[in-house]
N, C-alpha and C positions, 0 to 999 in steps of 0.2 A: 463684408468680412466673413470669412469662413468660420464655422462653429469651432474648428480646431485651432484657430489662430492663437488663442490665449490659453489653451489647455496644456499644462505641464506634461502630462503623461504622453502627449503626442510628440513632445520634443525630446525628452530624455531617451537616449538610446538610438535616436534617429539622427545620424551624422549629417544628412542632407539639411534637415531643419536647423540643426545646431550651427552649421556653417552659414546658412542663410541668415539666421538671426545675428550672428557675430558680424557678418558683412553689413547688415542693415544698421546695427549699432554704430559701427565705424563711420557709416555714410551719413546718418541723420541725427545722432544724439550728441549733444554738447554736455559732457559730464561736469559735475561740480569739482572745483579745486584740482583740475587735471590738465597737465600739459599733453595735448593729444599727439604730439610728435612721437611719443613712446609707442603709439599704436601702429606705427609703420613697421615695427619689429616684434610687437607683442599684441596680445588680444586683451580687451577689457574683461574684467571679472563680471560675470552675469549671474545673479542669483535668481532662482526660479521657485523655491519652496522654503518654508520655514515651519518648524514644529518645536515647541518648547524653547530651548536655548540653542537649537541647531538650525543652520541654513544649508541648503544644497545648491551647488552651482550648476550651470547648464551642462556640464560634463558628467554630472552625477556625484561629484565629490562633496562630502559632508564636512561642515566646519562647526566648531563650538564658537558661538558669538559671545565674546567677552566685552563688547562695547555697545550692546543693546541697539543694534541697527546702524552701527557706525558712528552715530552722533548722540548716543546716550538717550534714546527715546523709547525703545520697545521694552518698557519696564516689566511687563507681565509675560514676556516671551511671545512666541508666535503661536497662532492657532488657539487663542483664548476664546473659547466658544461663547461665554456670556457677553463679551464685548462685541463679537461678530453678530450675535443674535440681536443685541440692542440696536446696533447700527442698521442692520437689515430691516428690522421691523419698523424703525422710525422712518426709514426712507420710503416705505410704503404708505405710512400714515401722512407724513408731511416732510418732504425733503428740504424745503427752503422757503423762507419768507424773510424779507428784510427786517433787521432787528429793531427797527422803530416800532414794531409790533411785538407782541409776546407769543411764546409757544411753551408747551409743557416741559420738554427736556431742558430748556434754558432756565425755567423757573426752578425745577427740581435740582438741577445741577448747581445753580448758584446758591440755593439754600443749603445744600449739603456741603459745598465747598467752604462757605462762610463758617459753618459749624466747626471746621478744622482750624480756623484762623481767628482766635480771640482778639478783639480790638479792631478787626476789619469789618467792613459793612457792605460794600457795593462791588458788583462784578461787571466789568465791561468786556465783551467778547470781540475777538478778532481772529486772525488765522495763522500767525507766526510770532515767534519771539521778537523779531525785529519790529514788527508792527505793534506788539504790546508795549515795547519800550518807547516807540514813537508816540504812542498815546500818552505815556507818562510824561514825556518831555512837553507835549502840547498842553497837558494839564498845568504843569509848572509855568509855562510861558503865558497861558491865558490867565492864571491866577495873578501873575505879575501885572497884567493889564487891569484886571478887575479890582485888585486890592491895593496895589503898590505903585500905581501910575507908570507901570512899565519898567520900574527900576530893578526888581529882583528877578531878573531873567536868566542870569548865568547858571549853568549846571556843571558841577564838578564830577569828574570821573577818576578812577584809580588806574595807575600804571599797571599793566598786565591783564586788566579785565577786558572782557569782550561783551558787547551788548547788541550786536546785530550787523546786518550787511547793507542796509540802506545808507545813503550819503550822510544823513543826520545821525544815525546810530554809529556809523564809522567816525563821526566827529567826536563821539564819546568813547572811542576805542583806544585802549592802552597797549595795543600790539602793533608796532610800526609796520610790519610787513603786510599785515592784512589791509591796512589803510593806504599804503603808498600807491601813488599814481591815480588816486580817485579824487583828489582835491580839485578846486578849492572846497573847503568844508563849511558847514553851517557855523557861523560865528557864535560866540558865547559859551563855548565848552572849554573847560580848564582842567588840566591834569594835576593830580597830586600823587605822592609816592606810594609804591606798593608796600605790602606788609609781610614780606617773606622772612620768616624767622631763620630759615636756612641761609639766606643771603642777606642777613641783617647788616646794615652799616654801623651798628653799635658794637662795642667790644663784647667778647664772649663773657657770659655771666651777668650781663646787664639785667637788672630787675625792672619790673613794670614795663616790659617791652611792648605789650599791646597798647598801653596808654601812650607811650612815646610815639609809636607809629600814628596813632590817631591825632596826636598833637601836631604832627607834620601836616595833616589836612587842615588843621586850624590855622597854621601859618599861611597856607595858600588862601584861605578865606579872608584873613586879615590883609594880605597883600592885595587881593582883588577888591576889597571893601565889602564887608558883610551886607551892606544895604543893596548890593548889586547881585548877591548870590541867592537863588531861589530854591535850588535842589542839589542833592548829592546822590549819585547812583553807584552801587557796588554789587558785586556778586557775593553771596554769603561765604562761599568758598570759590576762589578764583579757579575757573574750570580749565578752559583751553589754554590759559596762560601758565599752567603748570600744577594744577590741583594744589593750591596754596591755602592752607587753613590758617586764619588769623590767630595770633597769640591771645591768651586770656586777657580780658579787659578791653580789648580793642573796640568791639562794637558798643559796649556800655559807654565808653568815653566818647566815641563818635556820636552816639545818640544824644548825649548831654550837650555836646558842642552844637549839634543841629538845633536843639531846643533853645539854646542860648541865643542863637542868631536868627531864629525863626526860619529855618531852612527845612524843606521837605526831604525826608529820607526815603529814597527809592531802593528797594531790595530786588535785584534781578534773580529770580528763582527759576529761570528757564531751564537750567540743567538740574539744579538740586531739588526743585519742587516735586511734591507728591511722592516722598518716601526714599529718595535716592540716598540720603545721609543717615537714615534711621529714625527720623522724625518726619512729620508731614511736610515741613519746610525747613530748609537749612538754617534760616535765621532763628528758628525755635531752639537751637542749641545754645543761643546766647540771650542774655537779658536785654532784649531790645524790642521796641514797638515801632515798626515802620509806618510811614504815612501812605506809601504806595508799594504794592508787591506785584511784580510781573511774572508770568509763567507761560510755558508752552510744552514742548517735548513730551514729558511724562504725563501731562494732564489727561490725555486719552490713550496713553501708552502706545502711540503710533497707529492706532486703529482709525483715526480720523484727524484732519487738521483742526487745531483749536489753540487759541492763546487767550490769556486773561490779563487785564489790568485791574487789580483789586485795590480799592481805596478805603480809608477810614470814612466814617460818616461826616467828620469835620471837613474833609476835602470835598466830598460830594456836595455838602451844603453850600460851599462857595459858589456853586453853579445854579443854585435855586434862587429865582427872582421872579418878579412879575412877568407874565407871558408877553406883555407889551414891550418888554426890553429885548430887542432883537439880538443884542450882543451878550446876554447874560447866561446863556446855556452852553454846554459843550458841543460845539458845532463840528462834529466829527462823525464819520461813517466808515464801516468796514464791510464791503460787500459780503464776503464769506463769513463774517460774524453772524450772518443770518442762516448759515447752513446748519441744520439741526443734527446732523451726524456727529458733530463735535461734542456738543453738550450731552447727547445721548451716550456716546462712548465715555465721556468724562464721568457721568453719573454712574455708569456700570463699573468703571474703573474704581471709583471710590467705594462702591458697595463690595466689589470683589476683594479689595484690600482689607476692608473691615472683616468680612466673613472668613477670610483665610489668615487673618493676623499677619499680614505681609510685613509690617514694620518689625515684628519680633524676629522674623526670618532675616531681615536686612541686618539687624544688630548682631544676631548670632553668627550668620555667615560672614558679615563684615569683620567681626573679631577673628574669625577663623582664617579669612583671607589675609588680614594684616599679620597674623602670626606667621603664615607661610611666607609672606614677602619679607618680613624681618629676618626669617631664616636665610633667605637668599642674600639679604644685605650682609649678613655675617660671612657668607661664603664668597661673595664676589666684590672685589674692590671697586669695580666700575659703578656700583650702586652707591651714590653719595648720600641719598636721603630717601626714606619711605614715609609717606604721609597720606592723610585722607580721613574720611568719616564714612561709616556704613559701607555700602558697596560702591564706593567711589574712591579710588586710590591712585596715587602717582608714585613713580620711581624716577628720581632725577639721577641721570647718568653723568659721571665726571671722569676726566682723564686722571685726576689726582685728588684724593680726598683732602689732603692738607690745603691745597690751593683752591679747591672747588672749581677748577677750570672745567667748563662743560665739554662734553664730547661733541664732535661735529654732528650735524643733523643726520648724515648718512650712516653713522654708527647706530643711532637710535632706530633708524629705518631698517638697518640690517637685522636688529633684534625682532622687529615687527615681521620682517620677511621670513625669518627662521621659524617663528611661531606659526605663521601662515602655512609653511610647508608641513608642519605637524597637524594642521587642521584646527588651529586655534587663532581667532582673530582678536588682536589687541590694537590699541591706538597709541598715538603719540602727539605731542605738541607739533603742529604741522604748519609751516609757512606763517608763523606768528611773529617771530623775531629774527633778527639777523644772527644773534648769538645763542639764544636760549631755547632752541627747538630740541631739547635734550631730555624731556620727561616722557616716560611711557605712561599711558593712561588706561586704567581698567575700570569698567562700569558694567559688570554683568547684570543680567536681569534680576529683579528683586526676588524672584522665585528660585534663585540659584541654590543648588544642593551642595553638600560636602564633596560628593563625587566630582561635580563640575568644577568646584574650586580647586580640588586636587589636580585636575587635568590642566587648568590654567597655570598653576604654580609649576607643575612638572614641565610644561612646554617652555616656560620662561627659564627654568633651570637648564634645559638642553640648549636653549638659544644662547644663554650667557657662556656656556661651554664652547660654543662655536664662534662667537663674536668677540673680537678684541678691541679695546678702546684705541 
């Protein structure tokens, strides 16, 4: 490999190298969530540099990133030197050893993480959100064998929620288009209704809506037989399914139902975890104590792969038995749960967020962003609903506010494209549903400033002027 092969400065402005890299991308790279037929007439977007909240493409064009790396991950922006330093130094000390053994960054990171999660106790490391949720499912299934004779093995999941890309996490996926064509699925996963206040099946003005939605879950538990249900998994805020914030009272009622039937409550914080919503974790907005919490994305702010499955001490103790019992411990391993870059970056991330009071910025700029989006809602009839918490917001687009008929996916896509032309990258629900890919998603880095929020809102304003429902 030439010393110049990976140097950005040797590429930018050099049309020969730019053309060579684009051709190589088309020839060798299989991109995520992409129909490659489009590259017969267009080129892939290739990013080469990031700084703060901005990224630069291979042609030298700069963009404001309002989705934190495309999938809500780069929470501290690009070029955050303390995280780069932490990872680099750890790689020289000890890059890897299987996590059956201990290491300093894993110890320090786990200790600090638990300090942000009252009621939680143990941290199990792996390398992706899908894997973290697989571990949670395995914990439920093994406890069903260890304590319940195999009976409490079913796991409930919520319509519109997403928990990962493996076959088993897709078995717990409430988004039909993401899971279609990948069956047969792992048995024992059962869906219950979504909790969208905007698309509520109850009459307008219904009180105690959160409680009513949670009771829909209880109906499913009763139908399945409570003695067969061992776990329930939910996102604190439905993310890719439309940025849906549950109504007041929802999680409190859900938690009471889980306790009533002896069901483990799993909160999937892969998107919301580590500050996205203005608290360390999304579930901390609600009066609820989970049994298992999973996380990934923002844990190391994109500076190293890491995910965590965090449990209460009670769950952990279910796996403590005499060492002669060959079946009584958690018989699981994650190869890259032993990569020390992840916990080193995770520890540095937590320290940075504390030292710079990042959560205060999330709440301040989140309120400012929501005010800007509410202003757009008043201005454009295409915006049916604006919702979210902290720096995580969604705009659901409709053809008609009265009927709430969703716009076609290509209309939401056109708004995204118009913003891209202006140098602002936003997201949308993409290939999740047949009907409801109509929500624009905003998740700027947690370090966003008022100037950057203004740029996002201004780009949306211009895009809505150009796009018709």
